[in-house]
C-alpha positions as CSV (number, residue, x, y, z in Angstrom):
1,M,72.6,11.0,150.1
2,K,69.6,13.1,150.1
3,H,71.1,16.4,148.1
4,W,73.3,14.2,145.3
5,I,70.0,13.2,144.1
6,I,68.0,16.2,144.0
7,A,71.4,17.7,142.4
8,A,71.5,15.3,140.4
9,C,67.1,15.5,139.5
10,C,67.8,19.0,139.1
11,V,70.7,18.8,136.3
12,L,68.5,16.5,134.2
13,G,65.7,18.4,134.6
14,L,67.8,21.6,133.1
15,A,69.0,18.7,129.9
16,G,66.1,18.4,128.8
17,C,65.1,22.1,128.4
18,A,67.7,23.3,125.4
19,S,65.4,24.4,123.1
20,D,65.9,28.3,123.7
21,Y,64.0,30.7,121.1
22,I,60.8,29.5,118.7
23,I,60.2,30.3,115.7
24,A,56.2,30.5,114.8
25,T,55.9,30.8,110.9
26,N,53.1,32.3,109.5
27,D,50.8,29.0,108.7
28,G,50.5,28.5,112.6
29,Q,53.6,26.1,112.7
30,M,55.4,26.2,115.8
31,L,59.7,25.6,115.4
32,D,62.3,24.6,118.3
33,S,65.9,26.3,118.0
34,R,68.5,25.5,119.5
35,D,70.0,29.5,119.9
36,K,69.8,32.8,118.4
37,P,68.3,31.4,114.7
38,R,70.0,33.9,111.9
39,L,69.9,35.8,109.2
40,D,71.6,34.5,105.5
41,E,72.2,37.8,103.8
42,N,72.7,35.8,100.3
43,T,69.9,34.0,100.4
44,G,67.3,35.7,102.4
45,L,67.0,31.9,104.7
46,L,66.5,31.9,108.6
47,E,69.4,29.4,109.3
48,Y,68.9,27.7,112.8
49,Q,69.5,24.5,114.4
50,D,66.5,21.8,115.8
51,E,66.5,19.9,119.0
52,E,68.8,17.3,117.5
53,G,71.0,19.3,116.7
54,R,70.0,19.3,112.6
55,T,70.4,22.4,111.1
56,K,67.7,24.3,109.1
57,Q,66.6,27.3,106.8
58,I,63.1,28.7,106.0
59,P,62.5,31.9,104.1
60,Q,62.3,34.7,106.5
61,S,59.1,36.0,104.7
62,D,57.2,33.0,106.3
63,V,58.5,34.2,109.9
64,R,55.6,35.7,112.0
65,Q,57.7,36.3,115.3
66,I,60.6,35.2,117.0
67,I,60.2,34.2,121.0
68,E,63.0,34.1,122.7
69,R,62.5,31.2,126.0
């Protein structure tokens, strides 16, 4: 029984760590991204999904660094 409780806690703990990347902007913001941000070549915008699953875009020139967790 204890093993099931420990396993359930581990699974729930890992589910909370969904953000894989952090986007650092020139103005000091830290944006969480679920997956690796990708550049839209047509618009020059960096596209990413926030922690709630919404697709967002930010100008590539506003991005200072992309950090993988």
